[in-house]
C-alpha positions as CSV (number, residue, x, y, z in Angstrom):
1,T,5.0,-20.7,38.4
2,A,7.3,-17.8,37.7
3,R,5.6,-14.4,37.8
4,L,6.8,-11.2,36.3
5,P,7.1,-8.2,38.6
6,A,4.6,-5.4,38.9
7,C,5.0,-1.9,37.5
8,G,7.8,0.0,39.2
9,A,9.6,-3.1,40.3
10,A,13.4,-3.0,40.5
11,P,15.3,-3.9,37.3
12,G,16.7,-6.9,39.0
13,A,13.2,-8.3,39.7
14,F,12.4,-8.1,36.0
15,A,15.6,-10.0,35.1
16,Q,14.9,-12.6,37.8
17,A,11.5,-13.2,36.4
18,R,12.9,-13.7,32.9
19,A,15.5,-16.1,34.3
20,A,12.7,-18.1,36.0
21,L,10.8,-18.3,32.8
22,G,14.0,-19.4,31.1
23,A,14.5,-22.2,33.7
24,Q,11.0,-23.5,32.9
25,A,11.8,-23.6,29.2
26,A,15.1,-25.3,29.8
27,R,13.4,-28.2,31.7
28,H,11.5,-29.3,28.6
29,S,13.8,-28.3,25.7
30,S,17.3,-28.4,24.4
31,T,19.4,-25.3,24.3
32,N,19.3,-25.1,20.5
33,I,15.6,-25.2,19.6
34,S,13.8,-23.0,17.1
35,A,10.2,-22.0,17.2
36,P,9.0,-24.5,14.6
37,L,10.6,-27.3,16.7
38,A,9.0,-26.2,20.0
39,P,5.5,-26.5,21.4
40,P,3.7,-23.1,21.7
41,P,5.4,-21.1,24.5
42,F,2.0,-19.4,25.4
43,P,-1.5,-20.6,24.8
44,T,-2.9,-17.1,24.2
45,V,-1.6,-14.0,22.5
46,I,-3.1,-10.5,22.5
47,T,-2.2,-8.3,19.5
48,Y,-2.1,-4.5,20.2
49,N,-1.6,-2.5,17.0
50,Q,-4.0,-0.3,15.0
51,S,-2.2,-1.3,11.8
52,K,-4.0,-4.2,10.1
53,H,-0.8,-5.2,8.3
54,A,1.3,-5.3,11.5
55,T,-1.5,-7.3,13.3
56,Q,-1.9,-9.7,10.3
57,S,1.9,-10.3,10.3
58,V,1.8,-11.4,13.9
59,L,-1.1,-13.7,13.2
60,A,0.6,-15.2,10.1
61,D,3.7,-16.1,12.0
62,I,1.8,-17.8,14.8
63,R,-0.4,-19.7,12.4
64,A,2.5,-20.8,10.2
65,V,4.4,-22.2,13.2
66,W,1.8,-23.5,15.7
67,G,-1.5,-23.4,13.7
68,N,-4.6,-23.2,15.9
69,R,-2.8,-24.3,19.0
70,V,-2.4,-20.6,20.0
71,R,-5.4,-18.5,20.6
72,V,-5.0,-15.0,19.1
73,I,-7.1,-12.1,20.4
74,Q,-7.0,-8.8,18.4
75,T,-7.3,-5.5,20.1
76,I,-9.4,-3.4,17.9
77,E,-11.4,-0.1,18.0
78,E,-15.1,-0.3,18.6
79,G,-17.1,-0.5,15.5
80,K,-14.5,-2.3,13.4
81,Q,-14.3,-5.9,12.4
82,R,-11.5,-8.2,13.4
83,L,-9.2,-9.7,10.8
84,P,-10.1,-13.1,9.3
85,G,-8.4,-15.9,11.3
86,M,-8.6,-14.2,14.7
87,D,-10.0,-16.1,17.6
88,G,-11.5,-13.1,19.4
89,A,-11.5,-9.4,19.8
90,L,-10.9,-7.0,22.7
91,H,-12.5,-3.7,21.8
92,V,-11.2,-0.3,22.9
93,K,-12.4,3.2,22.3
94,P,-11.4,4.9,19.1
95,K,-8.0,6.8,19.2
96,S,-7.2,5.3,22.6
97,W,-4.0,3.5,21.5
98,G,-1.3,3.8,24.2
99,D,-3.8,4.6,27.0
100,M,-2.9,1.7,29.2
101,E,-5.5,2.7,31.9
102,H,-8.3,2.4,29.4
103,F,-6.8,-0.9,28.1
104,K,-6.7,-2.2,31.7
105,E,-10.4,-1.5,32.1
106,R,-11.3,-3.4,28.9
107,L,-8.9,-6.2,29.7
108,D,-10.5,-6.6,33.2
109,W,-13.9,-6.7,31.6
110,F,-12.7,-9.3,29.1
111,C,-11.6,-11.5,31.9
112,T,-15.1,-11.4,33.5
113,Q,-16.4,-12.8,30.2
114,D,-13.7,-15.4,29.7
115,H,-12.7,-17.2,32.8
116,G,-10.1,-19.4,30.9
117,F,-8.4,-16.3,29.7
118,A,-8.5,-14.8,33.3
119,A,-6.8,-18.0,34.6
120,Q,-4.1,-17.8,31.9
121,R,-3.5,-14.1,32.7
122,G,-3.1,-14.9,36.3
123,S,-0.4,-17.6,35.5
124,Q,1.6,-15.5,33.1
125,Q,0.4,-17.4,30.0
126,V,-0.9,-14.5,27.9
127,C,1.7,-12.9,25.6
128,F,1.2,-9.2,24.7
129,M,2.3,-8.6,21.1
130,P,2.5,-4.9,20.1
131,G,3.9,-5.7,16.6
132,W,5.7,-2.9,14.8
133,S,5.5,0.4,16.5
134,A,7.3,2.9,18.7
135,F,5.1,1.5,21.5
136,A,7.0,-1.8,21.2
137,E,10.2,0.1,22.2
138,S,8.9,1.9,25.2
139,S,10.2,0.9,28.6
140,E,7.1,2.6,30.1
141,A,4.9,0.3,28.0
142,A,6.9,-2.7,29.0
143,R,6.4,-2.0,32.7
144,A,2.7,-1.1,32.2
145,V,2.0,-4.4,30.3
146,T,3.9,-6.4,32.9
147,A,1.8,-4.8,35.7
148,L,-1.3,-6.0,33.9
149,G,-0.2,-9.6,34.3
150,L,0.7,-10.0,30.6
151,V,4.1,-11.2,29.3
152,W,6.1,-8.5,27.5
153,P,8.0,-10.1,24.6
154,G,10.2,-7.0,23.8
155,T,13.4,-5.6,25.1
156,E,13.9,-5.6,28.9
157,P,13.1,-2.1,30.1
158,V,16.5,-1.2,31.4
159,A,18.2,-2.4,28.3
160,S,15.6,-0.6,26.2
161,E,16.4,2.7,28.0
162,K,20.1,2.2,27.4
163,L,19.5,1.5,23.7
164,E,17.2,4.4,22.9
165,K,18.7,6.8,20.3
166,I,20.7,9.0,22.6
167,G,21.8,6.2,24.9
168,F,22.8,4.1,21.9
169,K,25.0,6.9,20.6
170,R,26.6,7.2,24.0
171,I,27.3,3.4,24.1
172,C,28.8,3.7,20.6
173,K,31.3,6.3,21.8
174,S,32.1,4.1,24.8
175,V,32.9,1.0,22.8
176,G,34.6,2.9,20.0
177,A,31.9,2.4,17.4
178,P,31.8,5.5,15.0
179,T,28.6,7.6,15.3
180,P,27.8,11.0,13.8
181,P,28.4,14.0,16.1
182,F,25.3,14.9,18.1
183,V,24.1,17.4,20.7
184,V,21.3,16.5,23.2
185,L,18.6,19.2,23.2
186,S,16.5,17.6,25.9
187,E,16.9,14.5,28.1
188,E,14.2,11.8,28.4
189,D,12.8,13.1,31.7
190,L,11.9,16.6,30.4
191,K,8.2,17.4,30.9
192,V,6.6,20.2,28.8
193,D,2.9,20.9,28.3
194,L,2.9,21.5,24.6
195,A,-0.8,22.4,24.8
196,D,0.3,25.6,26.6
197,A,1.3,28.0,23.9
198,K,3.7,29.9,26.1
199,A,5.3,26.7,27.4
200,K,5.7,25.4,23.9
201,E,7.2,28.7,22.7
202,D,9.7,28.7,25.6
203,C,10.6,25.2,24.7
204,V,11.2,26.0,21.1
205,L,13.4,29.0,22.0
206,D,15.4,26.9,24.4
207,F,16.1,24.3,21.7
208,M,17.0,27.1,19.3
209,K,19.5,28.5,21.8
210,S,21.0,25.0,22.2
211,V,21.4,24.6,18.5
212,A,22.9,28.1,18.1
213,S,25.4,27.3,20.9
214,M,26.8,24.5,18.7
215,N,28.3,27.3,16.5
216,T,28.1,25.1,13.4
217,S,26.7,25.3,9.9
218,E,27.1,21.6,9.2
219,K,23.9,20.0,7.8
220,G,22.0,17.8,10.2
221,L,18.8,16.4,11.5
222,I,16.6,17.2,14.5
223,K,15.4,13.9,15.9
224,S,13.2,12.5,18.6
225,I,14.1,9.2,20.4
226,H,10.4,8.3,20.1
227,G,10.3,8.7,16.3
228,G,10.3,6.1,13.6
229,G,9.3,5.5,10.0
230,G,10.3,9.0,9.0
231,K,8.1,10.5,11.8
232,G,9.9,12.6,14.4
233,T,12.8,13.6,12.2
234,A,13.3,16.9,10.4
235,H,16.1,18.0,8.1
236,L,18.2,21.0,9.2
237,D,20.4,22.1,6.3
238,D,21.7,25.3,8.1
239,P,21.9,25.2,11.9
240,S,23.0,28.8,11.8
241,D,19.7,30.0,10.3
242,P,17.2,30.6,13.2
243,A,14.2,30.3,10.8
244,Q,15.3,26.9,9.6
245,V,16.0,25.8,13.2
246,R,12.6,26.9,14.4
247,A,10.8,25.1,11.5
248,S,12.7,21.9,12.1
249,V,12.1,22.0,15.9
250,E,8.4,22.7,15.5
251,K,8.0,19.9,13.0
252,V,9.4,17.3,15.4
253,L,7.4,18.7,18.4
254,N,4.2,18.7,16.4
255,E,4.7,15.2,15.0
256,M,5.6,13.6,18.4
257,N,3.5,15.8,20.7
258,R,6.2,15.6,23.3
259,A,9.5,17.5,24.0
260,D,11.6,14.9,25.8
261,G,14.5,13.0,24.1
262,I,15.2,15.6,21.3
263,Y,18.7,15.8,19.8
264,F,20.6,17.2,16.9
265,E,22.6,14.8,14.7
266,Q,25.0,15.8,12.0
267,K,24.5,14.4,8.6
268,V,27.1,12.1,7.2
269,N,29.3,12.6,4.1
270,T,28.5,16.3,3.9
271,K,32.0,17.0,2.6
272,G,31.8,14.2,0.0
273,D,29.0,13.7,-2.6
274,G,26.3,13.3,0.2
275,R,25.5,9.7,-1.0
276,F,25.3,6.8,1.5
277,Y,23.9,3.3,1.9
278,Q,22.0,2.4,5.1
279,L,23.1,-0.9,6.6
280,E,21.0,-2.8,9.2
281,L,22.5,-5.6,11.3
282,E,20.2,-7.9,13.3
283,V,21.1,-8.9,16.8
284,D,19.4,-11.5,19.0
285,G,20.7,-10.8,22.5
286,E,24.4,-10.4,21.8
287,T,24.5,-12.6,18.7
288,V,24.7,-10.9,15.4
289,A,22.7,-12.6,12.7
290,N,24.3,-13.6,9.4
291,G,24.1,-11.2,6.5
292,G,23.4,-7.5,6.3
293,R,20.3,-5.6,5.2
294,F,20.4,-2.5,3.0
295,V,17.6,0.0,2.9
296,W,16.4,2.5,0.3
297,F,14.1,5.3,1.3
298,N,12.5,8.5,0.1
299,S,13.2,12.1,0.9
300,R,11.1,11.9,4.1
301,L,13.3,9.1,5.3
302,Q,10.5,6.6,4.9
303,K,11.7,3.2,3.9
304,V,10.7,1.9,0.5
305,V,12.8,-1.2,-0.2
306,E,14.8,-3.5,2.1
307,I,17.2,-6.1,0.7
308,G,19.1,-8.7,2.8
309,L,22.5,-10.0,1.5
310,S,24.5,-12.9,2.6
311,D,28.0,-12.2,3.9
312,D,29.5,-13.1,0.5
313,K,27.3,-10.5,-1.4
314,I,28.0,-7.5,1.0
315,P,31.1,-6.3,-1.0
316,L,28.7,-5.0,-3.6
317,F,28.1,-2.0,-1.3
318,M,31.0,-2.0,1.2
319,P,34.4,-3.6,1.9
320,A,34.3,-7.0,3.6
321,D,36.7,-5.9,6.4
322,L,34.6,-2.8,7.2
323,Y,31.5,-5.0,7.3
324,Q,33.2,-7.4,9.8
325,K,34.2,-4.4,12.0
326,A,30.5,-3.2,11.9
327,R,29.4,-6.7,13.1
328,Q,31.9,-6.6,16.0
329,W,30.8,-3.2,17.0
330,S,27.2,-4.3,17.0
331,H,28.0,-7.2,19.2
332,E,29.8,-5.0,21.7
333,V,27.0,-2.4,21.8
334,A,24.4,-5.1,22.4
335,K,26.6,-6.7,25.1
336,Q,27.2,-3.4,27.0
337,A,23.4,-2.5,26.9
338,G,22.4,-6.0,28.2
339,N,20.1,-6.6,25.2
340,N,18.0,-9.7,25.7
341,T,16.0,-10.1,22.5
342,R,15.7,-9.2,18.8
343,G,17.0,-5.8,17.8
344,T,18.4,-3.9,14.7
345,M,21.6,-1.8,14.6
346,E,21.4,0.9,11.9
347,A,24.5,2.4,10.3
348,L,25.3,4.5,7.3
349,V,28.0,3.4,4.8
350,F,29.6,6.0,2.5
351,K,32.7,7.1,0.7
352,N,34.2,10.3,2.2
353,E,35.9,13.1,0.4
354,K,39.1,11.1,0.2
355,G,37.4,8.2,-1.5
356,E,37.6,6.0,1.6
357,F,34.7,3.9,2.9
358,E,33.3,4.8,6.4
359,V,30.6,3.5,8.6
360,Q,28.6,5.5,11.1
361,F,26.1,4.0,13.6
362,I,22.9,6.1,14.1
363,E,20.5,4.1,16.2
364,C,19.2,0.7,17.4
365,N,15.6,-0.5,16.9
366,R,14.6,-2.5,19.9
367,R,11.5,-3.9,18.2
368,P,10.8,-6.3,15.4
369,Q,11.3,-4.5,12.1
370,V,8.8,-4.6,9.2
371,E,11.7,-5.9,7.0
372,N,13.0,-8.6,9.4
373,E,12.3,-11.3,6.8
374,A,14.8,-9.7,4.4
375,L,17.5,-11.3,6.7
376,A,15.5,-14.1,8.4
377,L,15.1,-16.0,5.2
378,L,18.8,-16.2,4.7
379,Q,18.9,-18.7,7.6
380,Q,17.1,-21.9,8.6
381,D,17.1,-24.2,11.6
382,S,18.5,-27.7,11.9
383,A,15.3,-29.2,10.3
384,G,15.3,-26.7,7.4
385,H,12.5,-24.5,8.8
386,R,12.7,-20.8,8.0
387,R,12.8,-18.2,10.8
388,Y,9.6,-16.4,12.0
389,T,10.1,-13.1,13.7
390,F,7.1,-13.0,16.1
391,A,7.3,-16.7,16.9
392,E,10.9,-16.1,18.0
393,L,9.9,-13.2,20.1
394,M,7.5,-15.4,22.0
395,M,10.2,-18.0,22.5
396,R,12.6,-15.4,24.0
397,A,9.8,-14.1,26.2
398,K,9.4,-17.7,27.5
399,G,13.1,-17.9,28.3
400,Y,14.3,-20.0,25.4
401,P,17.9,-18.9,24.3
402,A,18.5,-17.9,20.7
403,P,19.2,-21.0,18.7
404,V,22.1,-21.4,16.2
405,F,20.9,-21.1,12.6
406,D,22.4,-22.4,9.4
407,A,22.6,-20.7,6.0
408,A,19.6,-21.3,3.8
409,A,20.6,-23.4,0.8
410,G,20.5,-21.5,-2.5
411,I,19.3,-18.2,-1.0
412,E,21.9,-15.3,-1.1
413,V,19.6,-12.3,-1.5
414,V,16.2,-11.6,0.0
415,L,14.0,-8.6,-0.9
416,H,11.3,-7.3,1.4
417,A,9.0,-5.1,-0.7
418,R,6.3,-3.0,0.8
419,W,2.9,-2.7,-0.9
420,L,1.6,0.9,-0.8
421,H,-1.3,2.4,-2.7
422,G,-0.3,5.7,-4.1
423,N,1.5,7.7,-6.7
424,P,5.2,8.3,-6.0
425,D,6.9,11.5,-7.3
426,S,10.5,12.0,-8.3
427,D,11.5,12.4,-4.6
428,G,9.6,9.3,-3.6
429,N,6.9,11.1,-1.7
430,I,3.7,9.2,-2.2
431,A,0.3,10.7,-2.7
432,Y,-1.7,8.0,-1.1
433,Q,-5.0,7.0,-2.8
434,A,-8.2,6.0,-1.1
435,G,-9.9,2.8,-1.7
436,S,-10.7,-0.7,-0.4
437,I,-8.5,-3.7,-0.9
438,L,-10.2,-6.8,-2.1
439,G,-7.2,-9.0,-2.5
440,M,-4.3,-9.7,-5.0
441,T,-4.4,-10.5,-8.7
442,G,-1.9,-12.3,-10.8
443,P,-0.2,-15.7,-10.8
444,R,1.5,-17.1,-7.7
445,L,5.2,-17.2,-8.1
446,D,7.5,-19.9,-6.6
447,F,10.2,-17.4,-5.5
448,V,7.7,-15.6,-3.2
449,P,7.8,-17.5,0.1
450,A,5.8,-14.8,2.0
451,E,3.1,-12.4,0.9
452,L,0.5,-10.6,2.9
453,M,-2.3,-8.1,1.9
454,A,-4.6,-6.7,4.6
455,P,-8.1,-6.6,3.2
456,G,-10.6,-3.8,3.7
457,E,-10.5,0.0,3.6
458,I,-7.1,1.7,3.3
459,S,-6.3,3.8,6.4
460,F,-3.8,6.6,6.1
461,T,-3.7,7.3,9.9
462,S,-3.0,3.8,11.2
463,D,-0.7,2.5,8.5
464,P,-0.6,3.3,4.8
465,Q,1.3,0.0,4.2
466,L,-1.2,-2.5,2.8
467,G,1.0,-5.6,2.8
468,K,4.4,-7.1,1.9
469,S,6.1,-9.4,-0.5
470,V,9.2,-11.3,0.2
471,I,11.3,-12.5,-2.8
472,V,14.3,-14.8,-2.6
473,A,17.1,-15.2,-5.1
474,G,20.6,-16.6,-5.5
475,S,22.2,-13.3,-6.7
476,W,21.6,-9.6,-6.9
477,E,20.8,-9.7,-10.6
478,E,18.3,-12.6,-10.2
479,M,16.6,-10.7,-7.4
480,C,16.2,-7.6,-9.7
481,D,14.8,-9.8,-12.4
482,R,12.3,-11.6,-10.1
483,A,11.2,-8.3,-8.5
484,A,10.5,-6.8,-11.9
485,L,8.5,-9.9,-12.9
486,Y,6.6,-9.8,-9.6
487,F,5.6,-6.1,-9.9
488,K,4.6,-6.7,-13.5
489,L,2.4,-9.7,-12.8
490,R,0.9,-9.2,-9.3
491,R,-0.8,-6.2,-7.7
492,P,-3.6,-5.5,-5.2
493,T,-7.2,-5.4,-6.4
494,C,-8.4,-2.0,-5.1
495,L,-11.9,-0.8,-5.3
496,G,-12.0,3.0,-5.6
497,S,-8.8,4.1,-7.2
498,S,-5.7,3.0,-9.2
499,S,-2.0,3.6,-8.4
500,T,1.3,4.0,-10.1
501,Y,3.2,2.3,-7.2
502,A,3.7,-1.1,-8.9
503,Q,4.9,0.5,-12.1
504,T,7.4,2.7,-10.2
505,M,8.7,-0.4,-8.4
506,Y,9.1,-2.2,-11.8
507,N,11.0,0.8,-13.1
508,L,13.3,0.7,-10.0
509,F,14.3,-2.9,-10.4
510,T,14.9,-2.5,-14.1
511,S,16.9,0.7,-13.7
512,P,20.5,0.1,-15.0
513,K,22.0,2.1,-12.1
514,F,20.1,0.2,-9.4
515,R,20.9,-3.2,-11.0
516,A,24.6,-2.2,-11.0
517,G,24.4,-1.3,-7.2
518,E,25.0,2.3,-7.9
519,T,21.8,3.8,-6.5
520,A,22.4,5.0,-3.0
521,S,19.9,4.7,-0.2
522,N,19.1,8.4,-0.3
523,E,18.6,8.7,-4.0
524,T,16.1,5.8,-4.6
525,F,13.9,7.7,-7.1
526,K,16.5,10.1,-8.5
527,H,17.3,8.0,-11.6
528,L,13.9,6.6,-12.3
529,D,11.2,7.4,-14.9
530,I,8.2,8.1,-12.7
531,P,5.0,6.9,-14.5
532,E,2.5,9.6,-15.1
533,Y,-0.6,7.4,-15.2
534,S,-1.5,4.2,-13.5
535,T,-2.2,0.9,-15.3
536,R,-5.8,0.9,-16.5
537,G,-8.1,-2.1,-15.9
538,I,-11.8,-2.7,-16.3
539,L,-12.6,-1.0,-13.1
540,N,-10.7,2.2,-14.2
541,I,-12.6,2.2,-17.6
542,L,-15.9,1.9,-15.8
543,Q,-15.1,4.6,-13.4
544,D,-13.3,7.0,-15.7
545,Q,-15.3,6.6,-18.9
546,V,-18.6,4.7,-18.5
547,A,-19.7,6.3,-15.2
548,P,-19.3,9.9,-16.4
549,V,-21.3,9.2,-19.6
550,M,-24.1,7.6,-17.5
551,I,-24.2,10.5,-15.2
552,K,-23.5,13.5,-17.5
553,G,-24.2,12.0,-20.9
554,Y,-22.1,12.3,-24.1
555,R,-22.9,16.0,-24.2
556,P,-23.1,18.5,-21.4
557,G,-26.5,18.5,-19.8
558,E,-27.4,14.9,-20.9
559,G,-27.5,12.4,-18.2
560,V,-29.6,10.1,-16.0
561,D,-33.2,11.2,-16.1
562,K,-35.0,10.1,-12.9
563,D,-38.5,10.1,-14.4
564,R,-40.1,7.1,-16.1
565,W,-39.9,6.9,-19.9
566,P,-41.0,8.8,-21.9
567,T,-39.7,11.4,-19.6
568,P,-40.6,15.1,-19.9
569,T,-37.1,15.7,-21.2
570,V,-37.6,13.1,-24.0
571,C,-41.1,14.5,-24.9
572,E,-39.7,18.1,-25.1
573,A,-36.8,16.8,-27.3
574,V,-39.3,15.0,-29.6
575,E,-41.5,18.2,-29.8
576,E,-38.5,20.3,-30.7
577,L,-37.4,17.8,-33.3
578,H,-40.9,17.7,-34.8
579,A,-40.9,21.4,-35.0
580,A,-37.5,21.5,-36.6
581,L,-38.3,18.8,-39.2
582,G,-41.6,20.5,-40.0
583,K,-39.7,23.4,-41.4
584,E,-37.8,21.1,-43.8
585,A,-39.1,19.5,-46.9
586,P,-37.6,16.2,-48.0
587,S,-36.0,16.2,-51.5
588,A,-37.7,14.2,-54.2
589,T,-35.7,11.5,-55.8
590,K,-36.0,9.0,-58.7
591,Y,-37.3,6.6,-56.0
592,T,-40.1,9.1,-55.3
593,E,-41.1,9.1,-58.9
594,F,-40.9,5.3,-59.1
595,A,-43.0,4.9,-56.0
596,R,-45.7,7.2,-57.5
597,G,-45.6,5.3,-60.8
598,E,-44.0,8.3,-62.6
599,A,-40.8,6.5,-63.5
600,S,-39.7,3.0,-64.2
601,Y,-37.7,0.7,-62.0
602,E,-34.9,0.9,-64.4
603,D,-34.8,4.7,-64.1
604,Y,-34.6,4.4,-60.4
605,V,-31.8,1.8,-60.5
606,K,-29.8,3.8,-63.0
607,Q,-29.9,6.9,-60.9
608,L,-29.0,4.8,-57.8
609,R,-26.0,3.3,-59.5
610,E,-24.8,6.8,-60.5
611,Q,-25.2,8.0,-56.9
612,L,-23.2,5.0,-55.6
613,G,-20.5,5.6,-58.1
614,A,-20.2,9.2,-57.2
615,Q,-20.2,8.5,-53.5
616,G,-17.9,5.5,-53.7
617,G,-20.6,3.4,-52.1
618,G,-23.8,3.9,-50.1
619,W,-25.3,3.3,-46.7
620,V,-28.6,2.6,-45.1
621,T,-29.9,3.8,-41.8
622,V,-31.2,1.8,-38.9
623,G,-32.5,4.9,-37.1
624,P,-35.3,3.1,-35.2
625,R,-32.8,0.8,-33.5
626,D,-30.4,3.6,-32.6
627,T,-33.3,5.6,-31.3
628,A,-34.5,2.6,-29.3
629,Q,-31.2,2.2,-27.6
630,Q,-31.2,5.9,-26.5
631,G,-34.9,6.0,-25.7
632,N,-35.0,2.8,-23.5
633,D,-37.9,1.4,-25.7
634,S,-36.9,-2.1,-26.7
635,E,-38.8,-1.9,-30.0
636,S,-39.2,1.9,-30.6
637,A,-42.5,1.5,-32.4
638,S,-43.8,4.7,-31.1
639,L,-40.8,6.6,-32.5
640,T,-41.1,5.3,-36.0
641,A,-42.6,8.5,-37.5
642,I,-40.0,10.9,-36.1
643,S,-37.2,8.6,-37.0
644,R,-38.5,8.2,-40.5
645,R,-38.8,12.0,-41.0
646,N,-35.3,12.5,-39.7
647,A,-34.0,9.9,-42.2
648,E,-35.8,11.2,-45.3
649,I,-34.6,14.7,-44.7
650,W,-31.1,14.5,-43.2
651,A,-30.0,11.0,-43.9
652,E,-30.9,11.5,-47.6
653,K,-28.7,14.6,-47.7
654,A,-25.8,12.6,-46.4
655,G,-26.0,9.9,-49.1
656,C,-28.3,7.4,-47.4
657,V,-30.0,5.0,-49.9
658,G,-32.3,3.0,-47.7
659,Y,-34.2,3.2,-44.4
660,E,-34.9,0.2,-42.3
661,I,-38.1,0.2,-40.3
662,G,-37.5,-3.4,-39.2
663,G,-39.9,-6.2,-38.7
664,A,-39.5,-6.0,-34.9
665,Q,-40.9,-2.5,-34.9
666,Y,-43.9,-3.6,-36.9
667,Q,-44.5,-6.6,-34.6
668,A,-44.2,-4.3,-31.6
669,G,-46.9,-2.1,-32.9
670,L,-49.2,-5.0,-33.4
671,I,-48.6,-6.2,-29.8
672,R,-49.4,-2.8,-28.5
673,G,-52.7,-2.7,-30.5
674,F,-51.6,-0.1,-33.1
675,D,-53.2,0.1,-36.5
676,P,-51.1,-2.0,-38.9
677,A,-51.9,0.2,-41.8
678,M,-50.8,3.3,-39.8
679,I,-47.6,1.6,-38.8
680,M,-46.8,0.9,-42.5
681,K,-47.7,4.5,-43.5
682,L,-45.7,6.1,-40.8
683,G,-42.7,3.9,-41.5
684,L,-42.5,4.4,-45.3
685,P,-40.1,7.3,-46.2
686,Y,-40.8,9.7,-49.1
687,N,-37.6,9.4,-51.0
688,M,-35.9,6.0,-50.4
689,P,-36.9,2.4,-50.0
690,A,-37.8,0.9,-46.6
691,H,-37.0,-2.7,-45.9
692,S,-36.7,-5.1,-43.0
693,L,-33.4,-6.6,-42.1
694,Q,-32.3,-6.8,-45.8
695,R,-30.0,-3.8,-46.1
696,S,-26.9,-5.9,-46.9
697,Q,-28.6,-8.0,-49.5
698,Y,-30.2,-5.0,-51.0
699,V,-27.2,-2.8,-51.4
700,N,-24.7,-5.6,-52.3
701,G,-27.2,-7.1,-54.7
702,L,-27.1,-4.0,-56.9
703,A,-23.8,-5.1,-58.3
704,E,-25.4,-8.4,-59.4
705,L,-28.2,-6.9,-61.4
706,P,-28.0,-7.3,-65.2
707,T,-26.3,-4.3,-66.9
708,S,-27.8,-4.7,-70.3
């Protein structure tokens, strides 16, 4: 059995081990076999990433290709639950990510509990999958993982070191690929204790001195080779201003917590309009994949939208001949670096001050990209299967060569859309909202071949990205239409808060400038209407309207009363109302005279008709029922007297012509043992008729009475 070398082994030993694994694969496979056509290259995989979305993406690929034939173990912090579909969990201490000594302790313990796993580890049959993270690009991590007896599926360490950001730019200069001017502030072997205030200050001053020695005022960026996803990068608009230089340097040092591998890179198109498109080209070994991927991001250089285009669609953003040159340069860079697996070459495309298109290479990602599927779905294998990023990584780690893929029929444009939960502003900065994801709502759409949404509580520290959606189309316009429809119909179900993100994405894909291909990568949100409020659903109404009323009441001071009814608050309110009503005398009406036998029925009805005519109609009160709903007494029998007094004084003044005591209230009194005569007496108002459930017939019937 071929074994990978221990930590610190010579680069040649690592390559020899890879070759040995490749020989094993070649003995039972053809040289052009994709992941879906091959047996599982490893029986067990360990995922190592605190992001639920990244971990779920690895799991989804493995399950889609090999089903349950591969055992997947999730590395997870103590006290947290593993994702659904995982076969097991290896628990580590909270906030210990990247501590390989601690991971080794937990891995060794896991082996004592699972002898089958221990045997697979000893025979190089356990693949270590870090997912998307800077950790996946680290040559140190590669050697440490290999020393643990696990198989590292990423870039071979020596090649990884050559392709780190500074090394990549040096190779670009070597092969003639254009790259923005840069100055190295610190090499990768620099060691500085940033916890020591004096050492940190000396480091900052040293970097400031190096920037000042450039003697330039050209806009640029301070970058770390260990950064990614907008982290470890700081804008520097005026390198001649010491205050700006200090702020930029300190931002990078604070975000990365390390001082090695820092450099200054000049921004592109500073003499033109400053606009550019970011192009990403996928390489597998030395082979450049078909199509190019364009990226749109916010002011913090965090990616928002990634769209893959077939070769025929690339001229929408850059000339075809320049695109072919970029592909050739990518091949030459990968070849000189000795790249052995999946990687992404990133370049910026822009029109200079002369109106000519230029391309400038900026870096190479030596790990799977979140947006890999935006290019992967443009291709398929000989049997028509789509490509799967992490399954392919496992195949390369086993030694299988990169197969030849064909163009996918009918697919020319692929959108990879990120699901975030927050409110973007005009710069695209997102104010993330807390909550817990329950799933997705909306109809399933045929043009969405891949969609993931990590369930559970949203974590801002591990990864604010909740999930993804991949949308395929035959043209740019069709992609925009489908994306708009998707973000209109589907969205996460979040318990805890709402978000304007989906509406912002809808506005982006319906924007005339974006649909025309005129929105540059660095002006994603510049031409958009940013929604001020999120879409409201039942949960929002309950949270924003119903809950405050329950807690605080309709009026200040009213709210939930913890005591049993009738509570002291209710009793006090009733006493106050009795006192107030006791100071008022109800007005005598024709009905009062009729009830006392002092006037005829005709006199009462004549006066009633005059009142209705003057008022334009009349109304009757159902005070007891209203009171019952507020007082939590289903029948409100005990409130009849106070309700009646309120009606005969205030309701009469407001034009009320009848008071309903209601038969239910009478029955409730009987059930409670009250005196029936007293119920009737307390319920009969002084100046208007009382009736039970007959208000409509009574008032409407007045028009039917004889007029002669």
